[in-house]
PDB file of N, CA, C, O and CB in Angstrom:
ATOM      1  N   MET A   1       0.674  91.845 -12.907  1.00  0.00           N
ATOM      2  CA  MET A   1       0.802  92.701 -11.761  1.00  0.00           C
ATOM      3  C   MET A   1      -0.336  92.341 -10.800  1.00  0.00           C
ATOM      4  O   MET A   1      -1.467  92.107 -11.224  1.00  0.00           O
ATOM      5  CB  MET A   1       0.770  94.212 -12.170  1.00  0.00           C
ATOM      6  N   LYS A   2      -0.024  92.301  -9.513  1.00  0.00           N
ATOM      7  CA  LYS A   2      -1.040  91.991  -8.520  1.00  0.00           C
ATOM      8  C   LYS A   2      -2.034  93.142  -8.396  1.00  0.00           C
ATOM      9  O   LYS A   2      -1.699  94.299  -8.652  1.00  0.00           O
ATOM     10  CB  LYS A   2      -0.391  91.695  -7.161  1.00  0.00           C
ATOM     11  N   LEU A   3      -3.252  92.809  -8.003  1.00  0.00           N
ATOM     12  CA  LEU A   3      -4.310  93.805  -7.891  1.00  0.00           C
ATOM     13  C   LEU A   3      -3.931  94.912  -6.910  1.00  0.00           C
ATOM     14  O   LEU A   3      -4.229  96.079  -7.162  1.00  0.00           O
ATOM     15  CB  LEU A   3      -5.611  93.143  -7.455  1.00  0.00           C
ATOM     16  N   SER A   4      -3.288  94.575  -5.811  1.00  0.00           N
ATOM     17  CA  SER A   4      -2.914  95.599  -4.825  1.00  0.00           C
ATOM     18  C   SER A   4      -1.899  96.576  -5.407  1.00  0.00           C
ATOM     19  O   SER A   4      -1.988  97.779  -5.158  1.00  0.00           O
ATOM     20  CB  SER A   4      -2.342  94.943  -3.557  1.00  0.00           C
ATOM     21  N   ASP A   5      -0.947  96.082  -6.169  1.00  0.00           N
ATOM     22  CA  ASP A   5       0.041  96.957  -6.805  1.00  0.00           C
ATOM     23  C   ASP A   5      -0.612  97.838  -7.868  1.00  0.00           C
ATOM     24  O   ASP A   5      -0.291  99.021  -7.986  1.00  0.00           O
ATOM     25  CB  ASP A   5       1.171  96.124  -7.432  1.00  0.00           C
ATOM     26  N   TRP A   6      -1.533  97.253  -8.643  1.00  0.00           N
ATOM     27  CA  TRP A   6      -2.248  98.013  -9.656  1.00  0.00           C
ATOM     28  C   TRP A   6      -3.066  99.134  -9.017  1.00  0.00           C
ATOM     29  O   TRP A   6      -3.115 100.248  -9.538  1.00  0.00           O
ATOM     30  CB  TRP A   6      -3.156  97.090 -10.472  1.00  0.00           C
ATOM     31  N   ALA A   7      -3.707  98.834  -7.889  1.00  0.00           N
ATOM     32  CA  ALA A   7      -4.519  99.837  -7.200  1.00  0.00           C
ATOM     33  C   ALA A   7      -3.658 101.009  -6.738  1.00  0.00           C
ATOM     34  O   ALA A   7      -4.028 102.167  -6.929  1.00  0.00           O
ATOM     35  CB  ALA A   7      -5.246  99.209  -5.999  1.00  0.00           C
ATOM     36  N   LYS A   8      -2.514 100.712  -6.133  1.00  0.00           N
ATOM     37  CA  LYS A   8      -1.613 101.781  -5.682  1.00  0.00           C
ATOM     38  C   LYS A   8      -1.137 102.630  -6.855  1.00  0.00           C
ATOM     39  O   LYS A   8      -1.098 103.857  -6.766  1.00  0.00           O
ATOM     40  CB  LYS A   8      -0.403 101.187  -4.940  1.00  0.00           C
ATOM     41  N   LYS A   9      -0.778 101.977  -7.945  1.00  0.00           N
ATOM     42  CA  LYS A   9      -0.267 102.677  -9.121  1.00  0.00           C
ATOM     43  C   LYS A   9      -1.303 103.627  -9.708  1.00  0.00           C
ATOM     44  O   LYS A   9      -0.947 104.672 -10.253  1.00  0.00           O
ATOM     45  CB  LYS A   9       0.172 101.677 -10.178  1.00  0.00           C
ATOM     46  N   ASN A  10      -2.580 103.275  -9.602  1.00  0.00           N
ATOM     47  CA  ASN A  10      -3.647 104.064 -10.197  1.00  0.00           C
ATOM     48  C   ASN A  10      -4.408 104.924  -9.187  1.00  0.00           C
ATOM     49  O   ASN A  10      -5.463 105.473  -9.504  1.00  0.00           O
ATOM     50  CB  ASN A  10      -4.604 103.155 -10.896  1.00  0.00           C
ATOM     51  N   GLY A  11      -3.874 105.037  -7.981  1.00  0.00           N
ATOM     52  CA  GLY A  11      -4.462 105.925  -6.982  1.00  0.00           C
ATOM     53  C   GLY A  11      -5.765 105.436  -6.383  1.00  0.00           C
ATOM     54  O   GLY A  11      -6.597 106.244  -5.969  1.00  0.00           O
ATOM     55  N   LEU A  12      -5.955 104.130  -6.329  1.00  0.00           N
ATOM     56  CA  LEU A  12      -7.152 103.551  -5.739  1.00  0.00           C
ATOM     57  C   LEU A  12      -6.789 102.777  -4.480  1.00  0.00           C
ATOM     58  O   LEU A  12      -5.657 102.320  -4.323  1.00  0.00           O
ATOM     59  CB  LEU A  12      -7.870 102.639  -6.747  1.00  0.00           C
ATOM     60  N   SER A  13      -7.749 102.637  -3.598  1.00  0.00           N
ATOM     61  CA  SER A  13      -7.520 101.763  -2.456  1.00  0.00           C
ATOM     62  C   SER A  13      -7.714 100.317  -2.923  1.00  0.00           C
ATOM     63  O   SER A  13      -8.369 100.068  -3.936  1.00  0.00           O
ATOM     64  CB  SER A  13      -8.484 102.116  -1.262  1.00  0.00           C
ATOM     65  N   TYR A  14      -7.148  99.380  -2.186  1.00  0.00           N
ATOM     66  CA  TYR A  14      -7.300  97.975  -2.559  1.00  0.00           C
ATOM     67  C   TYR A  14      -8.767  97.573  -2.508  1.00  0.00           C
ATOM     68  O   TYR A  14      -9.238  96.826  -3.366  1.00  0.00           O
ATOM     69  CB  TYR A  14      -6.464  97.072  -1.632  1.00  0.00           C
ATOM     70  N   LYS A  15      -9.497  98.069  -1.498  1.00  0.00           N
ATOM     71  CA  LYS A  15     -10.915  97.719  -1.370  1.00  0.00           C
ATOM     72  C   LYS A  15     -11.707  98.143  -2.606  1.00  0.00           C
ATOM     73  O   LYS A  15     -12.555  97.392  -3.089  1.00  0.00           O
ATOM     74  CB  LYS A  15     -11.512  98.372  -0.117  1.00  0.00           C
ATOM     75  N   THR A  16     -11.433  99.335  -3.112  1.00  0.00           N
ATOM     76  CA  THR A  16     -12.131  99.819  -4.301  1.00  0.00           C
ATOM     77  C   THR A  16     -11.788  98.960  -5.509  1.00  0.00           C
ATOM     78  O   THR A  16     -12.672  98.590  -6.282  1.00  0.00           O
ATOM     79  CB  THR A  16     -11.777 101.287  -4.577  1.00  0.00           C
ATOM     80  N   ALA A  17     -10.504  98.640  -5.675  1.00  0.00           N
ATOM     81  CA  ALA A  17     -10.085  97.803  -6.796  1.00  0.00           C
ATOM     82  C   ALA A  17     -10.713  96.410  -6.698  1.00  0.00           C
ATOM     83  O   ALA A  17     -11.132  95.845  -7.708  1.00  0.00           O
ATOM     84  CB  ALA A  17      -8.549  97.694  -6.840  1.00  0.00           C
ATOM     85  N   TYR A  18     -10.778  95.862  -5.491  1.00  0.00           N
ATOM     86  CA  TYR A  18     -11.368  94.539  -5.304  1.00  0.00           C
ATOM     87  C   TYR A  18     -12.875  94.576  -5.599  1.00  0.00           C
ATOM     88  O   TYR A  18     -13.417  93.649  -6.200  1.00  0.00           O
ATOM     89  CB  TYR A  18     -11.112  94.034  -3.865  1.00  0.00           C
ATOM     90  N   ARG A  19     -13.540  95.650  -5.173  1.00  0.00           N
ATOM     91  CA  ARG A  19     -14.965  95.810  -5.444  1.00  0.00           C
ATOM     92  C   ARG A  19     -15.210  95.902  -6.957  1.00  0.00           C
ATOM     93  O   ARG A  19     -16.168  95.320  -7.465  1.00  0.00           O
ATOM     94  CB  ARG A  19     -15.515  97.067  -4.726  1.00  0.00           C
ATOM     95  N   LEU A  20     -14.350  96.629  -7.670  1.00  0.00           N
ATOM     96  CA  LEU A  20     -14.466  96.707  -9.124  1.00  0.00           C
ATOM     97  C   LEU A  20     -14.251  95.340  -9.761  1.00  0.00           C
ATOM     98  O   LEU A  20     -14.948  94.974 -10.708  1.00  0.00           O
ATOM     99  CB  LEU A  20     -13.459  97.716  -9.688  1.00  0.00           C
ATOM    100  N   PHE A  21     -13.288  94.588  -9.243  1.00  0.00           N
ATOM    101  CA  PHE A  21     -13.020  93.244  -9.754  1.00  0.00           C
ATOM    102  C   PHE A  21     -14.232  92.336  -9.564  1.00  0.00           C
ATOM    103  O   PHE A  21     -14.639  91.635 -10.490  1.00  0.00           O
ATOM    104  CB  PHE A  21     -11.792  92.639  -9.056  1.00  0.00           C
ATOM    105  N   LYS A  22     -14.803  92.350  -8.367  1.00  0.00           N
ATOM    106  CA  LYS A  22     -15.931  91.467  -8.061  1.00  0.00           C
ATOM    107  C   LYS A  22     -17.163  91.811  -8.903  1.00  0.00           C
ATOM    108  O   LYS A  22     -17.928  90.925  -9.284  1.00  0.00           O
ATOM    109  CB  LYS A  22     -16.277  91.553  -6.572  1.00  0.00           C
ATOM    110  N   SER A  23     -17.350  93.100  -9.190  1.00  0.00           N
ATOM    111  CA  SER A  23     -18.519  93.499  -9.967  1.00  0.00           C
ATOM    112  C   SER A  23     -18.284  93.378 -11.474  1.00  0.00           C
ATOM    113  O   SER A  23     -19.215  93.540 -12.263  1.00  0.00           O
ATOM    114  CB  SER A  23     -18.906  94.924  -9.623  1.00  0.00           C
ATOM    115  N   GLY A  24     -17.040  93.093 -11.873  1.00  0.00           N
ATOM    116  CA  GLY A  24     -16.721  92.958 -13.283  1.00  0.00           C
ATOM    117  C   GLY A  24     -16.514  94.284 -13.985  1.00  0.00           C
ATOM    118  O   GLY A  24     -16.581  94.346 -15.212  1.00  0.00           O
ATOM    119  N   ASN A  25     -16.262  95.347 -13.234  1.00  0.00           N
ATOM    120  CA  ASN A  25     -16.121  96.685 -13.809  1.00  0.00           C
ATOM    121  C   ASN A  25     -14.686  97.190 -13.839  1.00  0.00           C
ATOM    122  O   ASN A  25     -14.464  98.379 -14.070  1.00  0.00           O
ATOM    123  CB  ASN A  25     -16.963  97.649 -13.041  1.00  0.00           C
ATOM    124  N   LEU A  26     -13.721  96.336 -13.615  1.00  0.00           N
ATOM    125  CA  LEU A  26     -12.322  96.753 -13.679  1.00  0.00           C
ATOM    126  C   LEU A  26     -11.976  97.027 -15.142  1.00  0.00           C
ATOM    127  O   LEU A  26     -12.281  96.199 -16.001  1.00  0.00           O
ATOM    128  CB  LEU A  26     -11.370  95.661 -13.063  1.00  0.00           C
ATOM    129  N   PRO A  27     -11.347  98.166 -15.451  1.00  0.00           N
ATOM    130  CA  PRO A  27     -11.122  98.540 -16.853  1.00  0.00           C
ATOM    131  C   PRO A  27      -9.950  97.825 -17.527  1.00  0.00           C
ATOM    132  O   PRO A  27      -9.444  98.298 -18.544  1.00  0.00           O
ATOM    133  CB  PRO A  27     -10.898 100.009 -16.936  1.00  0.00           C
ATOM    134  N   CYS A  28      -9.519  96.710 -16.981  1.00  0.00           N
ATOM    135  CA  CYS A  28      -8.402  95.940 -17.543  1.00  0.00           C
ATOM    136  C   CYS A  28      -8.778  94.469 -17.571  1.00  0.00           C
ATOM    137  O   CYS A  28      -9.751  94.051 -16.944  1.00  0.00           O
ATOM    138  CB  CYS A  28      -7.095  96.157 -16.720  1.00  0.00           C
ATOM    139  N   LYS A  29      -8.001  93.694 -18.300  1.00  0.00           N
ATOM    140  CA  LYS A  29      -8.173  92.249 -18.266  1.00  0.00           C
ATOM    141  C   LYS A  29      -7.620  91.732 -16.942  1.00  0.00           C
ATOM    142  O   LYS A  29      -6.538  92.128 -16.510  1.00  0.00           O
ATOM    143  CB  LYS A  29      -7.464  91.563 -19.480  1.00  0.00           C
ATOM    144  N   VAL A  30      -8.373  90.847 -16.309  1.00  0.00           N
ATOM    145  CA  VAL A  30      -8.012  90.348 -14.984  1.00  0.00           C
ATOM    146  C   VAL A  30      -8.207  88.839 -14.965  1.00  0.00           C
ATOM    147  O   VAL A  30      -9.106  88.302 -15.613  1.00  0.00           O
ATOM    148  CB  VAL A  30      -8.860  91.036 -13.868  1.00  0.00           C
ATOM    149  N   ARG A  31      -7.354  88.173 -14.213  1.00  0.00           N
ATOM    150  CA  ARG A  31      -7.547  86.731 -13.997  1.00  0.00           C
ATOM    151  C   ARG A  31      -7.192  86.403 -12.559  1.00  0.00           C
ATOM    152  O   ARG A  31      -6.323  87.033 -11.957  1.00  0.00           O
ATOM    153  CB  ARG A  31      -6.682  85.883 -14.985  1.00  0.00           C
ATOM    154  N   GLN A  32      -7.879  85.408 -12.021  1.00  0.00           N
ATOM    155  CA  GLN A  32      -7.630  84.989 -10.649  1.00  0.00           C
ATOM    156  C   GLN A  32      -7.032  83.590 -10.669  1.00  0.00           C
ATOM    157  O   GLN A  32      -7.577  82.674 -11.284  1.00  0.00           O
ATOM    158  CB  GLN A  32      -8.935  85.027  -9.803  1.00  0.00           C
ATOM    159  N   LEU A  33      -5.905  83.443  -9.986  1.00  0.00           N
ATOM    160  CA  LEU A  33      -5.226  82.161  -9.918  1.00  0.00           C
ATOM    161  C   LEU A  33      -5.938  81.237  -8.935  1.00  0.00           C
ATOM    162  O   LEU A  33      -6.769  81.688  -8.147  1.00  0.00           O
ATOM    163  CB  LEU A  33      -3.757  82.350  -9.512  1.00  0.00           C
ATOM    164  N   ALA A  34      -5.620  79.963  -8.979  1.00  0.00           N
ATOM    165  CA  ALA A  34      -6.215  78.988  -8.068  1.00  0.00           C
ATOM    166  C   ALA A  34      -5.888  79.310  -6.611  1.00  0.00           C
ATOM    167  O   ALA A  34      -6.625  78.923  -5.704  1.00  0.00           O
ATOM    168  CB  ALA A  34      -5.730  77.582  -8.414  1.00  0.00           C
ATOM    169  N   THR A  35      -4.787  80.014  -6.393  1.00  0.00           N
ATOM    170  CA  THR A  35      -4.397  80.392  -5.026  1.00  0.00           C
ATOM    171  C   THR A  35      -5.184  81.584  -4.511  1.00  0.00           C
ATOM    172  O   THR A  35      -5.096  81.911  -3.327  1.00  0.00           O
ATOM    173  CB  THR A  35      -2.915  80.705  -4.973  1.00  0.00           C
ATOM    174  N   GLY A  36      -5.955  82.245  -5.379  1.00  0.00           N
ATOM    175  CA  GLY A  36      -6.738  83.415  -4.991  1.00  0.00           C
ATOM    176  C   GLY A  36      -6.109  84.723  -5.405  1.00  0.00           C
ATOM    177  O   GLY A  36      -6.752  85.770  -5.316  1.00  0.00           O
ATOM    178  N   THR A  37      -4.865  84.691  -5.856  1.00  0.00           N
ATOM    179  CA  THR A  37      -4.185  85.914  -6.289  1.00  0.00           C
ATOM    180  C   THR A  37      -4.852  86.462  -7.537  1.00  0.00           C
ATOM    181  O   THR A  37      -5.145  85.719  -8.474  1.00  0.00           O
ATOM    182  CB  THR A  37      -2.686  85.648  -6.553  1.00  0.00           C
ATOM    183  N   ILE A  38      -5.090  87.762  -7.544  1.00  0.00           N
ATOM    184  CA  ILE A  38      -5.724  88.421  -8.676  1.00  0.00           C
ATOM    185  C   ILE A  38      -4.648  89.154  -9.458  1.00  0.00           C
ATOM    186  O   ILE A  38      -3.951  90.009  -8.913  1.00  0.00           O
ATOM    187  CB  ILE A  38      -6.850  89.398  -8.213  1.00  0.00           C
ATOM    188  N   LEU A  39      -4.512  88.818 -10.742  1.00  0.00           N
ATOM    189  CA  LEU A  39      -3.511  89.439 -11.601  1.00  0.00           C
ATOM    190  C   LEU A  39      -4.194  90.332 -12.630  1.00  0.00           C
ATOM    191  O   LEU A  39      -5.201  89.959 -13.232  1.00  0.00           O
ATOM    192  CB  LEU A  39      -2.647  88.366 -12.300  1.00  0.00           C
ATOM    193  N   VAL A  40      -3.622  91.516 -12.816  1.00  0.00           N
ATOM    194  CA  VAL A  40      -4.166  92.499 -13.748  1.00  0.00           C
ATOM    195  C   VAL A  40      -3.229  92.608 -14.936  1.00  0.00           C
ATOM    196  O   VAL A  40      -2.018  92.749 -14.765  1.00  0.00           O
ATOM    197  CB  VAL A  40      -4.362  93.884 -13.064  1.00  0.00           C
ATOM    198  N   ASP A  41      -3.787  92.543 -16.145  1.00  0.00           N
ATOM    199  CA  ASP A  41      -3.012  92.742 -17.369  1.00  0.00           C
ATOM    200  C   ASP A  41      -3.076  94.225 -17.702  1.00  0.00           C
ATOM    201  O   ASP A  41      -4.105  94.716 -18.167  1.00  0.00           O
ATOM    202  CB  ASP A  41      -3.556  91.857 -18.561  1.00  0.00           C
ATOM    203  N   GLU A  42      -1.995  94.930 -17.468  1.00  0.00           N
ATOM    204  CA  GLU A  42      -2.002  96.382 -17.634  1.00  0.00           C
ATOM    205  C   GLU A  42      -1.541  96.836 -19.017  1.00  0.00           C
ATOM    206  O   GLU A  42      -1.088  97.971 -19.165  1.00  0.00           O
ATOM    207  CB  GLU A  42      -1.129  97.012 -16.589  1.00  0.00           C
ATOM    208  N   THR A  43      -1.643  95.988 -20.022  1.00  0.00           N
ATOM    209  CA  THR A  43      -1.232  96.392 -21.364  1.00  0.00           C
ATOM    210  C   THR A  43      -2.224  97.374 -21.982  1.00  0.00           C
ATOM    211  O   THR A  43      -1.865  98.146 -22.872  1.00  0.00           O
ATOM    212  CB  THR A  43      -1.084  95.167 -22.260  1.00  0.00           C
ATOM    213  N   GLU A  44      -3.474  97.345 -21.510  1.00  0.00           N
ATOM    214  CA  GLU A  44      -4.481  98.271 -22.022  1.00  0.00           C
ATOM    215  C   GLU A  44      -4.450  99.550 -21.188  1.00  0.00           C
ATOM    216  O   GLU A  44      -4.422  99.478 -19.960  1.00  0.00           O
ATOM    217  CB  GLU A  44      -5.902  97.625 -21.996  1.00  0.00           C
ATOM    218  N   PRO A  45      -4.455 100.713 -21.828  1.00  0.00           N
ATOM    219  CA  PRO A  45      -4.464 101.967 -21.056  1.00  0.00           C
ATOM    220  C   PRO A  45      -5.810 102.185 -20.374  1.00  0.00           C
ATOM    221  O   PRO A  45      -6.849 101.754 -20.875  1.00  0.00           O
ATOM    222  CB  PRO A  45      -4.141 103.164 -21.968  1.00  0.00           C
ATOM    223  N   LEU A  46      -5.779 102.859 -19.226  1.00  0.00           N
ATOM    224  CA  LEU A  46      -7.003 103.184 -18.511  1.00  0.00           C
ATOM    225  C   LEU A  46      -7.752 104.294 -19.230  1.00  0.00           C
ATOM    226  O   LEU A  46      -7.136 105.146 -19.870  1.00  0.00           O
ATOM    227  CB  LEU A  46      -6.696 103.594 -17.066  1.00  0.00           C
ATOM    228  N   PRO A  47      -9.070 104.289 -19.130  1.00  0.00           N
ATOM    229  CA  PRO A  47      -9.819 105.391 -19.733  1.00  0.00           C
ATOM    230  C   PRO A  47      -9.454 106.714 -19.056  1.00  0.00           C
ATOM    231  O   PRO A  47      -9.203 106.748 -17.851  1.00  0.00           O
ATOM    232  CB  PRO A  47     -11.343 105.135 -19.631  1.00  0.00           C
ATOM    233  N   SER A  48      -9.425 107.783 -19.819  1.00  0.00           N
ATOM    234  CA  SER A  48      -9.000 109.059 -19.261  1.00  0.00           C
ATOM    235  C   SER A  48     -10.171 109.972 -18.926  1.00  0.00           C
ATOM    236  O   SER A  48      -9.964 111.163 -18.697  1.00  0.00           O
ATOM    237  CB  SER A  48      -8.079 109.754 -20.222  1.00  0.00           C
ATOM    238  N   LYS A  49     -11.373 109.461 -18.890  1.00  0.00           N
ATOM    239  CA  LYS A  49     -12.535 110.265 -18.551  1.00  0.00           C
ATOM    240  C   LYS A  49     -12.676 110.372 -17.040  1.00  0.00           C
ATOM    241  O   LYS A  49     -12.448 109.406 -16.312  1.00  0.00           O
ATOM    242  CB  LYS A  49     -13.805 109.670 -19.171  1.00  0.00           C
ATOM    243  N   ILE A  50     -13.054 111.553 -16.582  1.00  0.00           N
ATOM    244  CA  ILE A  50     -13.253 111.791 -15.159  1.00  0.00           C
ATOM    245  C   ILE A  50     -14.605 112.449 -14.973  1.00  0.00           C
ATOM    246  O   ILE A  50     -14.969 113.351 -15.727  1.00  0.00           O
ATOM    247  CB  ILE A  50     -12.114 112.670 -14.563  1.00  0.00           C
ATOM    248  N   ALA A  51     -15.343 112.011 -13.987  1.00  0.00           N
ATOM    249  CA  ALA A  51     -16.640 112.617 -13.679  1.00  0.00           C
ATOM    250  C   ALA A  51     -16.579 113.202 -12.277  1.00  0.00           C
ATOM    251  O   ALA A  51     -16.017 112.601 -11.361  1.00  0.00           O
ATOM    252  CB  ALA A  51     -17.799 111.573 -13.798  1.00  0.00           C
ATOM    253  N   ILE A  52     -17.160 114.372 -12.124  1.00  0.00           N
ATOM    254  CA  ILE A  52     -17.216 115.021 -10.815  1.00  0.00           C
ATOM    255  C   ILE A  52     -18.679 115.275 -10.490  1.00  0.00           C
ATOM    256  O   ILE A  52     -19.443 115.748 -11.331  1.00  0.00           O
ATOM    257  CB  ILE A  52     -16.386 116.356 -10.793  1.00  0.00           C
ATOM    258  N   TYR A  53     -19.053 114.959  -9.274  1.00  0.00           N
ATOM    259  CA  TYR A  53     -20.423 115.143  -8.828  1.00  0.00           C
ATOM    260  C   TYR A  53     -20.412 116.071  -7.620  1.00  0.00           C
ATOM    261  O   TYR A  53     -19.648 115.859  -6.678  1.00  0.00           O
ATOM    262  CB  TYR A  53     -21.096 113.778  -8.485  1.00  0.00           C
ATOM    263  N   GLY A  54     -21.242 117.081  -7.644  1.00  0.00           N
ATOM    264  CA  GLY A  54     -21.332 117.990  -6.515  1.00  0.00           C
ATOM    265  C   GLY A  54     -22.777 118.334  -6.243  1.00  0.00           C
ATOM    266  O   GLY A  54     -23.593 118.394  -7.163  1.00  0.00           O
ATOM    267  N   ARG A  55     -23.100 118.562  -4.974  1.00  0.00           N
ATOM    268  CA  ARG A  55     -24.450 118.935  -4.621  1.00  0.00           C
ATOM    269  C   ARG A  55     -24.444 119.800  -3.377  1.00  0.00           C
ATOM    270  O   ARG A  55     -23.482 119.793  -2.609  1.00  0.00           O
ATOM    271  CB  ARG A  55     -25.313 117.700  -4.412  1.00  0.00           C
ATOM    272  N   VAL A  56     -25.489 120.521  -3.188  1.00  0.00           N
ATOM    273  CA  VAL A  56     -25.659 121.349  -2.005  1.00  0.00           C
ATOM    274  C   VAL A  56     -26.974 120.965  -1.342  1.00  0.00           C
ATOM    275  O   VAL A  56     -27.827 120.322  -1.955  1.00  0.00           O
ATOM    276  CB  VAL A  56     -25.631 122.868  -2.364  1.00  0.00           C
ATOM    277  N   SER A  57     -27.129 121.360  -0.095  1.00  0.00           N
ATOM    278  CA  SER A  57     -28.313 120.925   0.640  1.00  0.00           C
ATOM    279  C   SER A  57     -29.519 121.838   0.460  1.00  0.00           C
ATOM    280  O   SER A  57     -30.633 121.456   0.819  1.00  0.00           O
ATOM    281  CB  SER A  57     -27.987 120.825   2.092  1.00  0.00           C
ATOM    282  N   SER A  58     -29.325 123.029  -0.084  1.00  0.00           N
ATOM    283  CA  SER A  58     -30.467 123.913  -0.313  1.00  0.00           C
ATOM    284  C   SER A  58     -30.237 124.760  -1.565  1.00  0.00           C
ATOM    285  O   SER A  58     -29.108 124.907  -2.033  1.00  0.00           O
ATOM    286  CB  SER A  58     -30.707 124.821   0.917  1.00  0.00           C
ATOM    287  N   ALA A  59     -31.314 125.306  -2.090  1.00  0.00           N
ATOM    288  CA  ALA A  59     -31.224 126.133  -3.288  1.00  0.00           C
ATOM    289  C   ALA A  59     -30.436 127.413  -3.022  1.00  0.00           C
ATOM    290  O   ALA A  59     -29.856 127.989  -3.942  1.00  0.00           O
ATOM    291  CB  ALA A  59     -32.620 126.474  -3.799  1.00  0.00           C
ATOM    292  N   GLU A  60     -30.414 127.858  -1.765  1.00  0.00           N
ATOM    293  CA  GLU A  60     -29.674 129.059  -1.403  1.00  0.00           C
ATOM    294  C   GLU A  60     -28.163 128.895  -1.587  1.00  0.00           C
ATOM    295  O   GLU A  60     -27.445 129.880  -1.758  1.00  0.00           O
ATOM    296  CB  GLU A  60     -29.976 129.431   0.031  1.00  0.00           C
ATOM    297  N   GLN A  61     -27.692 127.663  -1.553  1.00  0.00           N
ATOM    298  CA  GLN A  61     -26.260 127.384  -1.677  1.00  0.00           C
ATOM    299  C   GLN A  61     -25.857 127.066  -3.110  1.00  0.00           C
ATOM    300  O   GLN A  61     -24.707 126.699  -3.349  1.00  0.00           O
ATOM    301  CB  GLN A  61     -25.875 126.232  -0.773  1.00  0.00           C
ATOM    302  N   LYS A  62     -26.758 127.194  -4.058  1.00  0.00           N
ATOM    303  CA  LYS A  62     -26.477 126.824  -5.444  1.00  0.00           C
ATOM    304  C   LYS A  62     -25.264 127.557  -5.997  1.00  0.00           C
ATOM    305  O   LYS A  62     -24.486 126.977  -6.755  1.00  0.00           O
ATOM    306  CB  LYS A  62     -27.684 127.106  -6.314  1.00  0.00           C
ATOM    307  N   ASP A  63     -25.090 128.829  -5.628  1.00  0.00           N
ATOM    308  CA  ASP A  63     -23.939 129.604  -6.106  1.00  0.00           C
ATOM    309  C   ASP A  63     -22.610 129.051  -5.594  1.00  0.00           C
ATOM    310  O   ASP A  63     -21.568 129.287  -6.206  1.00  0.00           O
ATOM    311  CB  ASP A  63     -24.080 131.056  -5.682  1.00  0.00           C
ATOM    312  N   ASP A  64     -22.634 128.315  -4.475  1.00  0.00           N
ATOM    313  CA  ASP A  64     -21.406 127.729  -3.923  1.00  0.00           C
ATOM    314  C   ASP A  64     -20.801 126.670  -4.858  1.00  0.00           C
ATOM    315  O   ASP A  64     -19.604 126.388  -4.792  1.00  0.00           O
ATOM    316  CB  ASP A  64     -21.695 127.104  -2.554  1.00  0.00           C
ATOM    317  N   LEU A  65     -21.631 126.094  -5.721  1.00  0.00           N
ATOM    318  CA  LEU A  65     -21.127 125.091  -6.655  1.00  0.00           C
ATOM    319  C   LEU A  65     -20.237 125.697  -7.725  1.00  0.00           C
ATOM    320  O   LEU A  65     -19.357 125.021  -8.256  1.00  0.00           O
ATOM    321  CB  LEU A  65     -22.277 124.362  -7.306  1.00  0.00           C
ATOM    322  N   GLU A  66     -20.453 126.945  -8.041  1.00  0.00           N
ATOM    323  CA  GLU A  66     -19.643 127.612  -9.051  1.00  0.00           C
ATOM    324  C   GLU A  66     -18.253 127.762  -8.512  1.00  0.00           C
ATOM    325  O   GLU A  66     -17.382 128.302  -9.194  1.00  0.00           O
ATOM    326  CB  GLU A  66     -20.233 128.982  -9.445  1.00  0.00           C
TER     327      GLU A  66
END
């Protein structure tokens, strides 16, 4: 599957998927053809962990995070 199709399927933009590919952090096996096409082997399931980060600009707003 092409990287752009994989990105759409997994709710990512192509730029984010390409950045993950370049940094070596894509959670799948990937190979790049001599033509430059990036193919993703989607036989491995994606990790199901999700992280959420939130912050406020002052201590007075700390309750807003709840």
